[in-house]
C-alpha positions as CSV (number, residue, x, y, z in Angstrom):
1,M,2.5,29.1,31.7
2,T,5.5,27.5,33.6
3,F,6.6,23.7,33.1
4,D,8.2,21.4,35.5
5,R,11.6,20.1,34.4
6,F,11.6,16.7,33.7
7,S,14.6,15.0,34.8
8,G,13.7,11.0,34.5
9,T,12.1,8.8,37.4
10,Q,13.4,6.0,39.6
11,S,12.7,3.4,36.7
12,Y,13.8,5.4,33.7
13,I,17.2,6.9,33.6
14,V,17.7,9.7,31.1
15,S,21.1,11.3,29.7
16,D,21.4,15.1,30.3
17,E,20.9,15.4,26.3
18,L,17.7,13.6,26.6
19,K,16.5,15.7,29.6
20,D,17.3,19.0,27.8
21,A,15.5,17.8,24.6
22,V,12.3,17.2,26.5
23,N,12.4,20.3,28.3
24,V,13.1,22.6,25.5
25,A,10.6,20.9,23.2
26,A,7.8,21.4,26.2
27,V,8.7,25.0,26.6
28,L,8.9,25.9,23.0
29,G,5.3,24.0,22.6
30,R,6.9,21.8,19.8
31,P,6.4,17.9,19.5
32,L,9.6,15.9,20.4
33,L,10.4,13.5,17.7
34,V,12.6,10.8,19.3
35,K,14.8,8.1,16.7
36,G,16.8,5.5,18.3
37,E,17.6,1.9,18.3
38,P,14.8,-0.4,18.9
39,G,14.9,-1.2,22.8
40,T,16.3,2.2,23.6
41,G,13.2,3.2,25.4
42,K,11.7,5.5,23.2
43,T,8.2,4.6,23.7
44,L,8.8,4.5,27.7
45,L,10.0,8.0,27.4
46,A,6.4,9.2,27.2
47,N,5.4,6.9,30.3
48,A,8.1,8.4,32.2
49,I,7.5,12.1,31.4
50,A,3.9,11.5,32.5
51,E,5.0,9.6,35.6
52,G,7.8,12.1,36.4
53,L,5.4,15.1,35.9
54,A,2.2,13.6,37.3
55,M,0.4,14.1,34.0
56,E,-2.4,12.0,32.5
57,M,-0.9,10.4,29.2
58,F,-2.8,9.5,26.0
59,S,-1.3,7.2,23.4
60,W,-1.7,6.5,19.9
61,H,0.0,3.6,18.4
62,V,0.3,4.2,14.6
63,K,-0.1,1.3,12.4
64,S,0.3,1.0,8.6
65,T,-3.6,1.6,8.2
66,S,-4.0,4.4,10.5
67,K,-5.3,7.7,9.2
68,A,-4.7,11.1,10.7
69,Q,-8.7,11.6,11.2
70,E,-8.5,8.7,13.6
71,G,-6.5,10.6,16.0
72,L,-9.0,13.4,16.0
73,Y,-12.1,11.9,16.2
74,T,-14.8,9.2,14.6
75,Y,-18.1,9.4,13.9
76,D,-19.9,6.1,14.5
77,T,-22.5,6.1,11.6
78,V,-23.1,2.6,11.7
79,Q,-24.1,2.8,15.5
80,R,-26.6,5.6,14.5
81,L,-27.9,3.5,11.9
82,N,-28.6,0.8,14.2
83,D,-30.1,3.1,16.6
84,S,-32.4,4.6,14.1
85,R,-33.5,1.3,12.9
86,F,-34.0,-0.7,16.4
87,G,-35.4,2.7,18.0
88,D,-32.6,2.5,20.9
89,G,-31.7,6.5,22.0
90,D,-32.0,9.7,20.3
91,V,-30.4,9.6,16.8
92,S,-30.8,13.6,16.1
93,D,-28.1,14.0,19.1
94,I,-24.8,13.3,16.7
95,K,-22.8,14.1,19.7
96,R,-23.5,10.7,20.8
97,Y,-22.0,9.3,18.0
98,I,-19.0,11.3,17.8
99,K,-15.7,9.6,19.9
100,L,-12.6,11.8,20.3
101,G,-9.3,9.9,19.4
102,P,-6.0,10.3,21.3
103,L,-5.3,13.5,19.8
104,G,-8.8,14.7,20.5
105,R,-8.9,13.8,24.2
106,A,-5.5,15.4,24.5
107,F,-6.9,18.5,23.1
108,A,-9.7,18.6,25.0
109,A,-8.1,18.0,28.5
110,S,-8.4,20.7,31.1
111,E,-5.0,20.2,32.3
112,Q,-1.7,19.6,30.8
113,V,-1.2,16.0,29.5
114,V,1.7,13.9,27.5
115,L,0.4,12.8,24.1
116,L,2.3,9.8,22.5
117,I,2.5,9.3,18.5
118,D,4.4,6.1,18.6
119,E,6.1,4.7,15.5
120,I,4.4,7.5,13.3
121,D,6.8,6.0,10.2
122,K,4.7,3.1,10.3
123,A,1.8,5.0,8.2
124,D,1.8,6.5,4.8
125,M,3.8,9.4,3.5
126,E,0.9,11.7,4.0
127,F,0.4,10.8,7.5
128,P,2.7,13.4,9.3
129,N,1.5,16.1,6.5
130,D,-2.2,15.4,7.5
131,L,-1.4,16.4,11.1
132,L,0.4,19.5,10.5
133,H,-2.4,21.8,10.8
134,E,-3.5,20.3,14.0
135,L,-0.5,20.0,15.7
136,D,0.4,23.5,14.8
137,R,-2.7,25.2,16.3
138,M,-3.7,22.6,18.7
139,S,-7.4,22.5,17.5
140,F,-9.7,20.9,15.3
141,H,-13.0,21.2,13.7
142,I,-16.0,18.3,14.1
143,Y,-17.7,19.1,10.8
144,E,-21.1,16.7,12.0
145,T,-21.6,19.0,15.0
146,D,-19.8,22.3,13.6
147,E,-17.7,22.3,16.9
148,T,-14.2,23.2,17.2
149,I,-11.9,21.6,19.7
150,S,-9.0,23.5,21.3
151,A,-6.4,23.1,23.7
152,T,-6.4,25.2,26.4
153,I,-3.0,24.1,27.3
154,R,-0.5,22.4,25.2
155,P,0.2,19.0,25.6
156,V,3.8,17.3,25.8
157,V,4.0,15.6,22.5
158,I,6.3,13.1,21.9
159,I,6.6,11.1,18.6
160,T,8.8,8.2,18.0
161,S,10.1,6.7,14.6
162,N,12.1,3.7,14.0
163,A,13.3,5.7,10.6
164,E,11.5,3.0,8.5
165,K,10.4,5.9,6.3
166,E,11.7,9.2,5.8
167,L,9.4,12.0,7.3
168,P,8.6,15.0,5.3
169,D,10.6,18.3,5.7
170,A,7.6,20.2,6.6
171,F,6.9,18.0,9.4
172,L,10.4,17.9,10.7
173,R,10.4,21.6,10.5
174,R,7.8,21.7,13.4
175,C,9.5,19.3,15.8
176,V,12.5,19.3,18.1
177,F,14.5,16.2,17.4
178,H,16.5,13.8,19.6
179,Y,18.2,10.6,18.8
180,I,18.7,8.2,21.5
181,A,22.2,7.0,21.4
182,F,23.0,3.4,22.7
183,P,24.0,4.3,26.1
184,E,27.8,4.1,27.2
185,A,28.4,1.6,30.1
186,E,28.3,4.0,32.9
187,L,24.6,4.5,32.2
188,L,23.9,1.3,30.9
189,S,25.3,0.1,34.3
190,R,22.7,2.5,36.3
191,I,19.9,1.7,33.8
192,V,20.6,-2.3,34.6
193,K,20.9,-1.2,38.2
194,V,17.4,0.1,38.3
195,H,16.0,-2.9,37.3
196,H,18.6,-5.3,39.2
197,P,19.6,-3.7,42.5
198,S,20.8,-6.7,43.8
199,L,23.0,-7.7,41.0
200,S,27.0,-7.6,41.8
201,D,29.1,-5.3,40.5
202,D,31.5,-7.9,39.3
203,L,28.8,-10.0,37.7
204,L,27.5,-6.5,36.1
205,K,30.6,-5.6,34.5
206,L,31.1,-9.1,33.1
207,C,27.8,-9.2,31.8
208,L,28.3,-5.4,30.0
209,D,31.8,-6.8,28.6
210,K,30.0,-9.7,27.1
211,F,27.3,-7.4,25.6
212,Y,29.5,-4.9,24.3
213,W,31.4,-7.4,22.7
214,L,28.2,-8.9,21.0
215,R,27.3,-5.6,19.7
216,D,30.7,-5.2,18.5
217,Q,30.6,-8.1,16.0
218,P,30.3,-6.8,12.6
219,E,28.2,-9.6,11.1
220,I,25.5,-9.2,13.6
221,R,22.5,-7.8,11.9
222,K,20.3,-7.2,14.9
223,R,22.4,-5.9,17.9
224,P,20.9,-6.8,21.0
225,S,19.3,-3.6,22.7
226,T,19.0,-2.7,26.3
227,S,15.9,-4.5,27.0
228,E,17.4,-7.5,25.9
229,L,20.0,-7.0,28.2
230,I,18.0,-6.8,31.1
231,D,16.0,-9.7,30.1
232,W,19.3,-11.9,29.8
233,I,20.8,-10.9,33.0
234,A,17.3,-11.7,34.5
235,A,17.4,-15.4,33.1
236,L,20.9,-15.5,34.5
237,M,19.9,-14.3,38.0
238,R,16.8,-16.7,38.1
239,A,18.5,-19.8,36.7
240,G,21.4,-19.1,39.5
241,I,24.1,-18.9,37.2
242,S,27.5,-18.1,38.8
243,E,29.9,-15.5,37.9
244,E,32.3,-18.1,36.9
245,Q,29.9,-19.8,34.6
246,V,29.1,-16.7,32.6
247,R,32.8,-15.9,32.3
248,K,33.5,-19.5,30.9
249,T,30.3,-19.9,28.7
250,F,27.5,-17.9,27.0
251,P,24.6,-18.8,28.6
252,F,21.0,-18.3,27.3
253,L,22.3,-16.4,23.8
254,G,18.9,-16.7,22.4
255,V,17.8,-13.9,24.8
256,L,20.2,-11.6,23.5
257,L,20.2,-12.9,19.6
258,K,17.0,-13.1,17.6
259,K,18.3,-14.2,13.9
260,E,19.7,-17.7,13.2
261,T,22.5,-15.9,11.2
262,D,23.4,-13.6,14.1
263,Y,23.8,-16.7,16.3
264,A,25.8,-18.5,13.7
265,A,28.1,-15.8,13.3
266,V,28.9,-15.4,17.1
267,Q,29.4,-19.2,17.2
268,K,31.9,-19.0,14.5
269,S,33.7,-15.9,16.0
270,V,33.6,-17.9,19.5
271,A,35.0,-21.0,17.7
272,G,37.8,-18.9,16.5
273,R,38.7,-17.9,19.9
274,G,39.2,-21.3,21.2
275,G,35.6,-21.8,22.8
276,F,33.7,-19.6,24.8
277,R,36.2,-18.3,27.0
278,I,36.4,-15.1,25.6
279,F,37.0,-12.8,28.5
């Protein structure tokens, strides 16, 4: 089959390296495993691919209690028991009680879709291994109905990880990997402009200077992310903060920093420079 190349969307700006990773994974029929700092757009990538290529998307947001079986299908025995007790429906038709999960729906789709498995490292260590067979073959068996669901066309599979746990080597071998590096100023400027098109170039540069200065502070434990920068600029604009005010002060610092220790470290650093006249 042919695959339309992904090149980002109007609202999701991607680097050339990330474009290549998405397209290579899709052509090879391999899952794309994406890592990166929180707030760099890992989860939104799948939405952007679905939008850019006009595909339906199925999402599975993994939790610590998630089991691989849930992504394929569940058998609602409780509902069947209730129906048998109260005479509501044909309990002999087991298919009525089979509910496909996000993987199952993606495999059963008649057209190519995007499948997001979000934050796979939240689950236990066996979770990725339990998915190896299904992701390799793009099929699974429903034992209750003796039915096999096989994908007629492989979905574009995006898997995100925050590196909370190491993933098994056998699982990693089956993936194309990409680390979303934190964007340089030029790319970050383009991303911000998408969200704040009326922002002046001078104010944008000033905001980026202060933002990168924050990220460079060695004592900060949680560095502000792209999404927090966008929120910060939105707060500045809605409050009518002028370029001069941003130059002399650091307004709404709590939008960027979320830990008390980070806040105190920045205040100490700023005080050492003689106040908020940093730039």
